[in-house]
Backbone as numpy.savetxt, mean C-alpha at the origin, in Angstrom:
# Nx Ny Nz CAx CAy CAz Cx Cy Cz
-15.49 -16.93 10.05 -15.43 -15.87 11.05 -15.08 -16.44 12.42
-15.65 -17.61 12.75 -15.39 -18.24 14.04 -13.91 -18.53 14.22
-13.28 -19.04 13.14 -11.87 -19.39 13.23 -11.01 -18.14 13.38
-11.40 -17.04 12.74 -10.66 -15.79 12.86 -10.72 -15.26 14.29
-11.91 -15.34 14.89 -12.07 -14.90 16.28 -11.23 -15.75 17.21
-11.27 -17.07 17.00 -10.47 -17.99 17.82 -8.98 -17.68 17.71
-8.54 -17.39 16.47 -7.13 -17.08 16.25 -6.73 -15.81 17.00
-7.59 -14.79 16.95 -7.32 -13.54 17.65 -7.22 -13.76 19.16
-8.10 -14.58 19.68 -8.08 -14.89 21.11 -6.79 -15.61 21.48
-6.39 -16.58 20.69 -5.16 -17.33 20.96 -3.93 -16.41 20.92
-3.91 -15.53 19.93 -2.78 -14.58 19.81 -2.71 -13.67 21.03
-3.87 -13.15 21.46 -3.91 -12.27 22.62 -3.48 -13.00 23.89
-3.92 -14.24 24.04 -3.52 -15.02 25.21 -2.02 -15.30 25.21
-1.49 -15.62 24.03 -0.05 -15.86 23.91 0.73 -14.59 24.22
0.25 -13.46 23.67 0.87 -12.17 23.92 0.86 -11.86 25.42
-0.28 -12.07 26.07 -0.41 -11.82 27.51 0.55 -12.70 28.31
0.66 -13.95 27.90 1.54 -14.89 28.62 3.00 -14.47 28.50
3.44 -14.14 27.27 4.83 -13.73 27.06 5.13 -12.43 27.80
4.18 -11.48 27.78 4.37 -10.21 28.48 4.51 -10.43 29.98
3.67 -11.32 30.50 3.73 -11.63 31.93 5.05 -12.31 32.29
5.51 -13.19 31.40 6.76 -13.91 31.65 7.96 -12.96 31.62
7.99 -12.06 30.64 9.10 -11.10 30.52 9.00 -10.03 31.60
7.75 -9.52 31.76 7.46 -8.52 32.78 8.35 -7.28 32.68
8.54 -6.85 31.43 9.30 -5.61 31.21 8.59 -4.81 30.13
7.99 -3.69 30.55 7.19 -2.85 29.66 8.02 -2.31 28.50
9.31 -2.10 28.74 10.17 -1.51 27.71 10.52 -2.52 26.61
10.21 -3.80 26.84 10.48 -4.83 25.83 9.18 -5.30 25.18
8.23 -5.73 25.98 6.95 -6.20 25.45 5.83 -5.77 26.40
5.06 -4.75 26.03 3.98 -4.28 26.91 2.81 -5.26 26.96
1.97 -5.10 27.96 0.77 -5.93 28.09 -0.28 -5.49 27.05
-1.06 -6.43 26.54 -2.11 -6.08 25.57 -3.07 -5.01 26.10
-3.43 -5.12 27.38 -4.38 -4.15 27.95 -3.85 -2.73 27.84
-2.56 -2.54 28.12 -1.97 -1.20 28.06 -1.96 -0.66 26.63
-1.69 -1.55 25.68 -1.65 -1.13 24.28 -3.05 -0.72 23.80
-4.06 -1.53 24.14 -5.43 -1.22 23.70 -5.97 0.04 24.37
-5.59 0.26 25.63 -6.00 1.51 26.31 -5.34 2.71 25.63
-4.08 2.55 25.22 -3.38 3.61 24.50 -4.07 3.90 23.17
-4.48 2.86 22.46 -5.17 3.04 21.18 -6.48 3.78 21.37
-7.22 3.47 22.42 -8.49 4.15 22.69 -8.24 5.61 23.05
-7.19 5.86 23.82 -6.83 7.24 24.19 -6.50 8.07 22.96
-5.82 7.44 22.00 -5.46 8.15 20.77 -6.68 8.69 20.04
-7.79 7.97 20.12 -8.99 8.37 19.40 -9.53 9.72 19.87
-9.18 10.12 21.08 -9.63 11.41 21.59 -8.69 12.55 21.30
-7.62 12.28 20.56 -6.62 13.29 20.25 -6.73 13.68 18.77
-6.93 14.96 18.49 -7.09 15.42 17.11 -5.84 15.15 16.28
-4.67 15.21 16.90 -3.43 14.99 16.16 -3.34 13.56 15.61
-4.04 12.63 16.26 -4.06 11.24 15.77 -4.65 11.19 14.36
-5.77 11.85 14.17 -6.43 11.84 12.87 -5.60 12.60 11.83
-4.96 13.68 12.26 -4.10 14.44 11.35 -2.93 13.58 10.88
-2.34 12.83 11.82 -1.21 11.97 11.49 -1.61 10.87 10.51
-2.75 10.24 10.78 -3.25 9.19 9.88 -3.53 9.77 8.49
-4.15 10.94 8.46 -4.48 11.58 7.18 -3.22 11.88 6.37
-2.18 12.37 7.04 -0.94 12.72 6.33 -0.33 11.49 5.67
-0.22 10.41 6.44 0.37 9.18 5.89 -0.48 8.61 4.75
-1.80 8.56 4.96 -2.67 8.04 3.91 -2.65 8.92 2.67
-2.53 10.24 2.86 -2.49 11.16 1.71 -1.26 10.89 0.86
-0.12 10.61 1.49 1.09 10.26 0.73 0.83 9.05 -0.15
0.24 8.03 0.45 -0.02 6.78 -0.28 -1.03 7.01 -1.40
-2.13 7.70 -1.10 -3.19 7.90 -2.09 -2.72 8.74 -3.27
-1.92 9.77 -3.00 -1.39 10.61 -4.10 -0.53 9.77 -5.04
0.39 9.00 -4.47 1.30 8.20 -5.29 0.55 7.09 -6.03
-0.36 6.43 -5.34 -1.13 5.36 -5.98 -1.98 5.92 -7.11
-2.59 7.10 -6.89 -3.40 7.72 -7.94 -2.58 8.03 -9.19
-1.41 8.62 -8.99 -0.53 8.93 -10.13 -0.06 7.63 -10.80
0.28 6.65 -9.99 0.77 5.37 -10.52 -0.30 4.65 -11.34
-1.55 4.73 -10.89 -2.65 4.10 -11.63 -2.75 4.68 -13.03
-2.71 6.00 -13.12 -2.83 6.67 -14.43 -1.68 6.27 -15.35
-0.46 6.38 -14.86 0.71 6.07 -15.70 0.76 4.59 -16.05
0.47 3.73 -15.06 0.53 2.28 -15.30 -0.53 1.85 -16.30
-1.72 2.45 -16.22 -2.80 2.09 -17.15 -2.43 2.47 -18.58
-1.92 3.68 -18.76 -1.55 4.13 -20.11 -0.37 3.32 -20.65
0.62 3.03 -19.79 1.77 2.26 -20.25 1.38 0.81 -20.55
0.46 0.27 -19.75 0.00 -1.11 -20.00 -0.76 -1.18 -21.32
-1.54 -0.13 -21.63 -2.26 -0.10 -22.91 -1.28 -0.05 -24.08
-0.25 0.79 -23.97 0.76 0.86 -25.03 1.49 -0.48 -25.18
1.76 -1.13 -24.06 2.42 -2.44 -24.12 1.51 -3.49 -24.74
0.20 -3.33 -24.53 -0.77 -4.27 -25.08 -0.86 -4.17 -26.59
-0.83 -2.93 -27.10 -0.95 -2.76 -28.55 0.41 -2.85 -29.25
1.50 -2.66 -28.49 2.84 -2.77 -29.05 3.67 -3.71 -28.15
3.65 -5.01 -28.42 4.34 -5.97 -27.55 5.82 -5.67 -27.33
6.45 -4.99 -28.29 7.87 -4.70 -28.12 8.08 -3.75 -26.94
7.10 -2.88 -26.68 7.19 -1.97 -25.52 7.15 -2.78 -24.23
6.29 -3.80 -24.21 6.17 -4.62 -23.01 7.50 -5.31 -22.67
8.22 -5.73 -23.70 9.49 -6.41 -23.45 10.47 -5.50 -22.72
10.57 -4.24 -23.18 11.48 -3.30 -22.53 10.99 -2.92 -21.14
9.68 -2.64 -21.02 9.12 -2.23 -19.73 9.25 -3.34 -18.70
8.95 -4.56 -19.10 9.04 -5.70 -18.17 10.46 -5.89 -17.68
11.43 -5.69 -18.56 12.84 -5.83 -18.17 13.23 -4.77 -17.15
12.81 -3.53 -17.41 13.14 -2.43 -16.50 12.47 -2.63 -15.14
11.19 -3.02 -15.15 10.46 -3.20 -13.89 11.00 -4.39 -13.10
11.44 -5.42 -13.79 12.05 -6.56 -13.10 13.31 -6.13 -12.36
14.07 -5.26 -12.99 15.28 -4.73 -12.35 14.92 -3.87 -11.15
13.90 -3.01 -11.31 13.47 -2.15 -10.20 12.98 -2.97 -9.02
12.20 -4.01 -9.29 11.65 -4.83 -8.22 12.71 -5.67 -7.52
13.83 -5.90 -8.19 14.90 -6.70 -7.58 15.72 -5.90 -6.57
15.61 -4.57 -6.60 16.37 -3.72 -5.69 15.64 -3.64 -4.35
16.30 -3.87 -3.22 15.65 -3.76 -1.91 15.10 -2.36 -1.65
13.95 -2.30 -0.99 13.33 -1.00 -0.71 14.25 -0.08 0.10
15.00 -0.66 1.02 15.89 0.15 1.85 16.94 0.84 1.00
17.38 0.18 -0.08 18.38 0.79 -0.98 17.79 2.01 -1.68
16.52 1.90 -2.11 15.85 3.06 -2.70 15.91 4.25 -1.76
15.52 3.99 -0.52 15.40 5.09 0.45 16.76 5.75 0.68
17.79 4.95 0.87 19.13 5.50 1.14 19.64 6.30 -0.05
19.45 5.75 -1.26 19.94 6.45 -2.44 19.17 7.74 -2.71
17.84 7.66 -2.63 17.02 8.84 -2.95 17.21 9.93 -1.91
17.46 9.56 -0.64 17.68 10.56 0.40 18.88 11.45 0.11
19.86 10.89 -0.62 21.05 11.67 -0.97 20.71 12.75 -1.98
19.71 12.48 -2.83 19.41 13.37 -3.95 18.22 14.29 -3.74
17.40 14.02 -2.73 16.16 14.80 -2.60 15.80 15.02 -1.14
14.68 15.76 -0.94 14.20 16.05 0.40 13.51 14.82 1.00
13.19 14.92 2.29 12.56 13.79 2.99 11.21 13.43 2.37
10.38 14.46 2.12 9.05 14.21 1.57 9.13 13.61 0.17
10.01 14.17 -0.66 10.16 13.65 -2.02 10.69 12.22 -1.99
11.52 11.91 -1.01 12.02 10.54 -0.85 10.87 9.57 -0.64
9.93 9.95 0.22 8.76 9.09 0.48 7.97 8.87 -0.80
7.72 9.95 -1.55 6.94 9.84 -2.79 7.65 8.95 -3.82
8.94 9.17 -4.00 9.68 8.41 -5.02 9.74 6.93 -4.66
10.02 6.64 -3.39 10.11 5.24 -2.96 8.75 4.56 -3.11
7.68 5.24 -2.72 6.34 4.67 -2.88 6.05 4.38 -4.35
6.41 5.31 -5.22 6.15 5.12 -6.65 6.92 3.90 -7.19
8.18 3.79 -6.82 9.00 2.68 -7.30 8.51 1.33 -6.80
7.78 1.33 -5.69 7.26 0.09 -5.14 5.89 -0.28 -5.73
4.97 0.71 -5.80 3.60 0.38 -6.20 3.40 0.40 -7.72
4.20 1.16 -8.44 4.01 1.24 -9.89 4.20 -0.11 -10.59
5.28 -0.85 -10.34 5.42 -2.15 -11.00 4.26 -3.10 -10.68
3.78 -3.03 -9.46 2.67 -3.89 -9.06 1.41 -3.57 -9.87
1.12 -2.29 -10.00 -0.07 -1.88 -10.77 0.09 -2.20 -12.25
1.26 -1.93 -12.79 1.49 -2.20 -14.22 1.29 -3.69 -14.52
1.86 -4.55 -13.70 1.73 -5.99 -13.93 0.28 -6.45 -13.87
-0.50 -5.87 -12.95 -1.92 -6.21 -12.88 -2.66 -5.73 -14.12
-2.35 -4.53 -14.57 -3.04 -3.96 -15.74 -2.71 -4.72 -17.01
-1.44 -5.04 -17.22 -1.08 -5.72 -18.46 -1.68 -7.12 -18.50
-1.77 -7.78 -17.34 -2.43 -9.08 -17.30 -3.92 -8.94 -17.58
-4.51 -7.84 -17.11 -5.91 -7.59 -17.39 -6.17 -7.39 -18.87
-5.29 -6.64 -19.52 -5.42 -6.44 -20.98 -5.27 -7.76 -21.73
-4.35 -8.60 -21.30 -4.12 -9.87 -21.98 -5.30 -10.83 -21.83
-6.09 -10.64 -20.76 -7.23 -11.53 -20.51 -8.50 -11.10 -21.25
-8.44 -9.97 -21.97 -9.60 -9.51 -22.73 -9.88 -10.50 -23.87
-11.13 -10.88 -24.01 -11.51 -11.80 -25.09 -11.14 -11.20 -26.44
-10.57 -12.02 -27.31 -10.09 -11.54 -28.60 -11.23 -10.99 -29.45
-12.42 -11.61 -29.37 -13.56 -11.12 -30.14 -13.95 -9.71 -29.70
-13.94 -9.47 -28.40 -14.26 -8.13 -27.88 -13.22 -7.13 -28.33
-11.97 -7.53 -28.28 -10.91 -6.62 -28.72 -11.02 -6.31 -30.20
-11.36 -7.32 -30.99 -11.54 -7.09 -32.44 -12.70 -6.14 -32.70
-13.75 -6.25 -31.90 -14.90 -5.36 -32.07 -14.53 -3.92 -31.75
-13.74 -3.74 -30.69 -13.29 -2.39 -30.32 -12.45 -1.79 -31.44
-11.56 -2.61 -32.00 -10.71 -2.13 -33.09 -11.54 -1.82 -34.32
-12.56 -2.64 -34.58 -13.40 -2.46 -35.76 -14.16 -1.13 -35.71
-14.74 -0.82 -34.54 -15.50 0.42 -34.41 -14.60 1.64 -34.29
-13.37 1.43 -33.85 -12.35 2.48 -33.78 -12.89 3.77 -33.12
-13.29 3.70 -31.86 -13.77 4.91 -31.18 -12.60 5.84 -30.86
-12.90 7.09 -30.50 -11.81 8.00 -30.07 -11.02 7.40 -28.93
-9.76 7.80 -28.81 -8.86 7.18 -27.84 -9.42 7.24 -26.42
-9.93 8.40 -26.02 -10.43 8.52 -24.65 -11.62 7.59 -24.41
-12.55 7.53 -25.37 -13.71 6.64 -25.25 -13.26 5.18 -25.23
-12.25 4.87 -26.04 -11.76 3.50 -26.09 -11.19 3.09 -24.73
-10.40 3.98 -24.14 -9.77 3.65 -22.85 -10.77 3.66 -21.71
-11.61 4.71 -21.68 -12.49 4.92 -20.52 -13.73 4.01 -20.57
-14.35 3.90 -21.74 -15.63 3.18 -21.85 -15.50 1.73 -22.30
-14.35 1.38 -22.86 -14.18 0.00 -23.36 -13.18 -0.79 -22.53
-11.92 -0.36 -22.56 -10.88 -1.16 -21.91 -10.93 -1.10 -20.39
-11.21 0.07 -19.84 -11.22 0.18 -18.37 -12.25 -0.74 -17.72
-13.51 -0.79 -18.22 -14.46 -1.75 -17.63 -14.03 -3.20 -17.80
-13.36 -3.51 -18.92 -12.97 -4.89 -19.18 -11.86 -5.38 -18.25
-11.01 -4.46 -17.81 -9.92 -4.88 -16.92 -10.20 -4.46 -15.47
-11.46 -4.15 -15.17 -11.79 -3.67 -13.83 -11.40 -4.63 -12.71
-11.60 -5.94 -12.84 -11.15 -6.84 -11.77 -9.65 -6.73 -11.50
-8.85 -6.65 -12.57 -7.40 -6.49 -12.40 -7.07 -5.13 -11.80
-7.84 -4.12 -12.20 -7.65 -2.77 -11.66 -7.87 -2.76 -10.15
-8.99 -3.33 -9.71 -9.32 -3.34 -8.28 -8.32 -4.18 -7.49
-7.91 -5.30 -8.07 -6.93 -6.16 -7.40 -5.59 -5.44 -7.25
-5.21 -4.72 -8.29 -3.96 -3.96 -8.24 -4.01 -2.84 -7.23
-5.15 -2.14 -7.16 -5.31 -1.05 -6.20 -5.25 -1.60 -4.78
-5.92 -2.72 -4.57 -5.91 -3.35 -3.23 -4.48 -3.67 -2.79
-3.73 -4.33 -3.66 -2.37 -4.73 -3.31 -1.46 -3.51 -3.12
-1.63 -2.51 -4.00 -0.75 -1.34 -3.93 -1.03 -0.48 -2.70
-2.30 -0.36 -2.31 -2.63 0.42 -1.11 -2.10 -0.27 0.15
-2.30 -1.59 0.23 -1.82 -2.34 1.40 -0.30 -2.24 1.51
0.38 -2.49 0.40 1.83 -2.42 0.40 2.30 -0.98 0.59
1.57 -0.04 -0.02 1.95 1.37 0.05 1.94 1.90 1.47
0.95 1.51 2.27 0.89 1.98 3.66 2.12 1.50 4.42
2.47 0.21 4.27 3.61 -0.35 4.99 4.92 0.29 4.54
5.11 0.40 3.23 6.34 0.99 2.71 6.39 2.48 3.03
5.24 3.15 2.96 5.19 4.58 3.25 5.62 4.88 4.67
5.13 4.10 5.63 5.52 4.30 7.04 7.01 4.05 7.21
7.53 2.99 6.58 8.96 2.70 6.67 9.78 3.84 6.08
9.33 4.37 4.94 10.05 5.47 4.31 10.00 6.73 5.18
8.86 6.98 5.84 8.74 8.13 6.73 9.73 8.02 7.89
9.91 6.81 8.41 10.84 6.61 9.52 12.28 6.84 9.08
12.69 6.18 7.98 14.08 6.24 7.54 14.44 7.60 6.94
13.45 8.27 6.34 13.71 9.60 5.77 13.57 10.70 6.82
13.23 10.31 8.06 13.09 11.26 9.17 12.10 12.37 8.85
10.97 11.97 8.28 9.92 12.95 7.97 9.38 13.52 9.29
9.20 14.83 9.39 8.78 15.44 10.67 7.30 15.30 10.98
6.58 14.50 10.21 5.16 14.27 10.47 4.76 12.93 9.86
3.59 12.44 10.25 3.11 11.15 9.75 3.26 10.05 10.79
2.70 8.89 10.47 2.74 7.75 11.38 4.18 7.30 11.63
5.01 7.34 10.59 6.40 6.95 10.75 7.12 7.79 11.79
6.85 9.08 11.78 7.47 9.98 12.76 7.02 9.62 14.17
5.73 9.31 14.35 5.21 8.97 15.67 5.82 7.67 16.20
5.99 6.69 15.31 6.62 5.43 15.72 8.08 5.66 16.11
8.78 6.45 15.30 10.18 6.74 15.59 10.32 7.51 16.90
9.44 8.47 17.13 9.48 9.25 18.37 9.22 8.36 19.58
8.23 7.46 19.45 7.93 6.54 20.55 9.11 5.61 20.81
9.80 5.18 19.76 10.96 4.30 19.94 12.08 5.02 20.68
12.33 6.28 20.30 13.38 7.06 20.96 13.06 7.25 22.44
11.77 7.41 22.75 11.35 7.59 24.14 11.21 6.26 24.89
11.58 5.17 24.23 11.44 3.81 24.79 9.99 3.58 25.23
9.07 4.09 24.41 7.63 3.94 24.67 7.10 2.81 23.80
7.30 1.57 24.24 6.89 0.44 23.44 5.38 0.32 23.36
4.69 0.85 24.35 3.22 0.88 24.26 2.79 1.71 23.06
3.43 2.86 22.87 3.12 3.71 21.72 3.48 3.05 20.41
4.64 2.38 20.36 5.06 1.68 19.14 4.06 0.61 18.76
3.65 -0.19 19.74 2.68 -1.26 19.48 1.32 -0.67 19.08
0.92 0.42 19.74 -0.38 1.02 19.44 -0.42 1.54 18.00
0.61 2.26 17.58 0.64 2.77 16.21 0.72 1.62 15.20
1.49 0.59 15.55 1.61 -0.57 14.65 0.26 -1.25 14.45
-0.48 -1.41 15.53 -1.80 -2.05 15.43 -2.78 -1.17 14.65
-2.67 0.14 14.78 -3.53 1.02 13.99 -3.21 0.88 12.50
-1.93 0.72 12.16 -1.56 0.50 10.75 -2.17 -0.79 10.25
-2.06 -1.86 11.05 -2.65 -3.15 10.67 -4.16 -2.99 10.48
-4.79 -2.26 11.37 -6.24 -2.05 11.29 -6.60 -1.28 10.01
-5.82 -0.27 9.66 -6.07 0.49 8.44 -5.96 -0.40 7.21
-4.91 -1.22 7.17 -4.70 -2.10 6.02 -5.85 -3.11 5.90
-6.30 -3.63 7.03 -7.41 -4.58 7.01 -8.69 -3.93 6.51
-8.93 -2.68 6.90 -10.12 -1.96 6.42 -10.05 -1.74 4.91
-8.88 -1.33 4.42 -8.70 -1.12 2.98 -8.94 -2.41 2.21
-8.35 -3.50 2.68 -8.50 -4.78 2.00 -9.94 -5.27 2.04
-10.63 -5.09 3.19 -12.02 -5.53 3.30 -12.91 -4.74 2.34
-12.68 -3.43 2.25 -13.48 -2.59 1.35 -13.28 -3.00 -0.11
-12.02 -3.18 -0.50 -11.73 -3.52 -1.90 -12.09 -4.96 -2.22
-11.98 -5.87 -1.25 -12.43 -7.25 -1.47 -13.92 -7.29 -1.75
-14.66 -6.46 -1.04 -16.10 -6.38 -1.26 -16.41 -5.82 -2.65
-15.62 -4.82 -3.07 -15.83 -4.25 -4.41 -15.48 -5.26 -5.48
-14.42 -6.05 -5.27 -14.02 -7.07 -6.25 -15.09 -8.14 -6.38
-15.67 -8.56 -5.24 -16.70 -9.59 -5.27 -17.95 -9.13 -6.02
-18.29 -7.85 -5.85 -19.45 -7.30 -6.55 -19.24 -7.29 -8.05
-17.98 -7.13 -8.48 -17.69 -7.08 -9.91 -17.54 -8.47 -10.50
């Protein structure tokens, strides 16, 4: 903790020094102005609405991706030939730059649907890879016991396999939420969504309000750190 605090202090001092040297608010604002802007935002109801909208996009897509990735990983686990095809397709999807997704999908769909599709294409492969690795790490004796008792499919998935791959599940959720927030904001900006954090950053940029851009960026970083801290704690408990 001491080293983290020291690092934050050094970064702030460096930021203050560079800002003072440049002395142009439109290029690099002072830390004090940015933090005052962040505090001011807390008194504005629209701030919470904006955060909620962006997080809701991420949570909806991650929730759907978890369900599909878990079921597909289970099928790949019991039928290795499925894994070969799925892994090949996902490798191809992951090789495509995120910006290409956004440009292509924008041609075919609305702004909001573009955000959802791009988020899905980014977080789904991540979740699937975590789940399939979790299934592969299940002890063979435990798996043989599950097969021997042959419980109903829902009981097998919910009460047997899900607890066994829980560490991989939590790790995948942590990574997908962190990445999802960053990609979601980028997609909101490029798809010109009329609401959300991406819209606020884009509006601040157009107004040459670098204080606003930095303030929203730091709030995104803060959100991601909170998500990671919460899920890291859950992973440690498991």
